[in-house]
C-alpha positions in Angstrom: 0.0 -0.1 0.0 1.2 3.6 -1.4 2.6 5.8 1.6 -0.6 8.7 2.3 0.8 12.2 2.4 0.3 14.8 4.7 -2.4 16.0 3.3 -4.5 13.1 2.4 -3.6 12.3 6.1 -5.5 15.7 7.3 -8.6 14.3 5.4 -8.7 11.2 6.2 -8.6 12.2 10.4 -11.3 15.1 8.9 -13.2 11.9 8.0 -13.1 9.8 10.6 -13.9 12.5 13.3 -17.3 13.0 10.9 -18.4 9.7 11.0 -17.3 9.2 14.8 -19.9 12.3 15.5 -22.4 11.9 13.1 -22.0 8.1 13.6 -25.0 8.5 17.2 -27.0 10.4 14.4 -27.2 7.3 11.6 -27.8 4.9 14.2 -30.5 6.8 15.8 -32.6 7.2 12.0 -32.2 3.4 11.6 -33.2 2.7 15.3 -36.7 5.0 14.5 -36.9 3.6 10.9 -37.4 0.1 12.3 -39.7 1.3 14.9 -41.7 2.6 12.2 -41.4 -0.2 9.6 -42.6 -2.4 13.2 -45.7 -0.6 13.8 -46.7 0.1 9.6 -46.6 -3.1 9.2 -48.7 -5.0 11.6 -51.3 -7.0 9.8 -52.0 -4.8 6.6 -55.0 -6.4 6.1 -55.1 -4.0 2.9 -51.6 -5.3 1.1 -51.2 -6.0 -2.2 -48.9 -8.5 -3.4 -47.6 -7.7 -6.5 -49.1 -9.7 -10.0 -50.5 -9.3 -13.3 -54.1 -9.4 -13.7 -56.5 -11.9 -14.1 -58.5 -13.8 -17.0 -61.2 -11.0 -14.7 -58.8 -8.1 -15.0 -58.5 -8.2 -11.1 -54.7 -8.6 -10.4 -53.8 -12.3 -9.7 -52.2 -12.5 -5.9 -48.5 -14.1 -6.7 -45.6 -14.8 -4.7 -44.2 -12.1 -7.0 -41.2 -14.2 -8.2 -42.1 -13.9 -11.7 
């Protein structure tokens, strides 16, 4: 691996410091998104599965693999 110049080392330090400060905020965003997805996904009776239109013009429910 090539040796880093002084400028590159400074930028590396700045980026790593920024990531250290951003990590807790990003963890909170992930936790909030997880909670929100669990609340929204609770037995949604109006769940529309991906599929094709059936012979009578209504959507045919499939497992979404095609």
